[in-house]
N, C-alpha and C positions, 0 to 999 in steps of 0.2 A: 658061499657067496656066489651069485650067478656071474656069468661072463660080462653081462651088461653093467651090473653094479661094480664089478671089479675094474672094468675099463674106466668107469666114471669116478672111481676112487671112493665109492660109498660102502661103508662097512656097517653091516647089520649084525646085532648081537641078540642072543637069546635072553629071555626074561631072567633066567638064573644068572647069566653072566652080568646082566645089568644090575641086579640086586647085589651081587657080590662086589662089583666095582664100586657102587655107591655106599655099600654097607647099610642098606635100608631093607625094610620089610615090604611084603606085597601090599600091606595096608597103606603104607606111606606112598607107594607108587600109585595105588588106586585113589588115594585122596587128592592126587594131582590130575585126575582124569579130565577135568574140565579145561585144563590147559594144554591137552595133547590132541593132535589131529592125525587121523588115519591117513596113511600115505606120506605124511611128513615126518612125524615122530615114530610111528610104528606101522607095521603091516603084518599080514598073515604070511606064514612060511609057505603055505599053499593057498593062493588066492581063490581057488575054486572050492575049498573046504572051509566053511565058516567055523569049524571047530579046531582048525589047525593052530599050532602055537604062534605066539606073537614074536616078531623080530623088531628090534629097536635100533635107532640111529644114535649111537653113543654121543657124538659131538653135539647133536641138537638137544639130547636129554641133559647134557651138562648145563646148557643154558637154562633149561626149565627147572631142573632139580638142584643145580649148583648152590644157589643162594638158600634154598629150603634146607638142604642137607647141612650146609655150614651153620645155619641158624640152629637147627636141631642139635648138631654136635656141640655147639656152644652151650645150649641149654642143658644138655646132659652133663657136660663138664662142670658147669656152674653148680648143678645139683650134687655131683660127686665131691667137689671142693667144699661145698657147704656142709654136706653130711660128714666128711672126714674132719673138718674143723670142729664141728659140734661133738664128734666122737672123741677127738683128742682133748677138747675142753673138759670133757667128763673125766678123763684120765688125770688131768692136772689138778683136779680138786682134791 
């Protein structure tokens, strides 16, 4: 974290850290790209290198991804519950 960002209290996280925190895939992150703005939600680690890695503002990404991730996790859990109940129904017959 740079001194300027540190003094301002802004924390930037790598893509790997972001994906790990939200427990999402790169595809899910990419599917939200139309809701993300350079300089606000993400920036390049080296602004002079267009191929440098991206850094993300976790607190802003929580606003963008929070509801999406929660809805996705509910859907996954609903599928797991549905599959386990249909599996146990087969055992009870």
